[in-house]
N, C-alpha and C positions, 0 to 999 in steps of 0.2 A: 218446358221447364227442366225435364230430365236431361235433354241435350246440353243445356247450359251447365248443369251440375257436372256432367262428364267432360265436356270439351273446354270449359272455362279454365280449370287448372292446367290442362294440357297446353292451351294457347299461351297462358301466362308463362309456363315453363319454357316453351320454344322462343318466346319473345326475350326472356331473360337470358337464355343460352345464346341466342343470336347476338344480343348486346355484348355479352362477355367475349365472344369470338371477335367481334368488330373491335372492341377495345384492345384485345390482345394483339391483333395484327396492326392496329394503329400504333401501339407502343413499339412494336418491332420496327416498323417503317420509320418512326421518329428516331429511334436509336441509330439506324443505318444512315439516315440523312444527317444527323448530328455528327456522326463520325466522318462522313464524306466532306462536311463543311469545315472541319478543323484543319488548321495548318500549323505545323510545328517542325522544329529541327532539334537534333540532339546527337549524343554519342552513345554507342553501344557499350555499356559497362559490364555486362555479363550475359551469357547464354545459358538457359536452363531447360531441363527436361523433367517433367513430372510424370511418373508412371502411375496410372490410375487403374484399380482393379474393380470390376463390376462384381459385386458380391452375389448377385443372382445367378449369373452365368459363369463366373470365375474367369472371364476373359480380361486381358490386360490391354491397355492402350496408352500411348505416349502423347503428352501435350507439350508442345514446343513454344517457348516464348523468349523474347529478348527483354533484358532490363536496360532501359534507356534513360540516361541522365539528360533531361531537357535543358535547353539554353537558359530557361527561366530558373533552373536550379532544382526543379522537382524531379522525382524519379517515377518512371512509368513502366508497367509491364505490357508488352505488345505480344499477343498471341498470334502465331503464324503456323502455316503448314510446314512440314519437314523440309520440303523443297526450298521454300523461301527462307527458312531458318538457316539452312546450310549456306546460303549466299552471303550471310553477314558474319563478320568476325568482331571480336572485342576490339574496341578502338575505332571502328568505322563511324564516320559521320553520316547521319541519315536525315532525310527530310521527308515529311509526309505532306504533299501539296493538296490544296483544296481540290475536291472533285474525285480524288482517288481514295480507295479504302485502305491501302497498305503503303508503307514507306519505301523509299528508294535510297540507294547510296548516293552520296554527293560526289 
């Protein structure tokens, strides 16, 4: 009886924690697969850089993204690495094919 009182809550905690971890990774996988299954075309309307400062360490980092006007008329922000961001210019036509994570120039 004493073992059940000690190990019961511990088992419940680990089951709950494991369930949360599985749900988290499932959500991440779902987002990546959704992104890879999208297909769209558009035109780069702006290139932006956001500088973000970590208040705990004081370090700064840059986040690069393209503002893309889709052929459907919507506007979308596409986050990229600096190397990929530098490949694109305002006015470039781009296409994101199914199965790829990032767009290419047309």
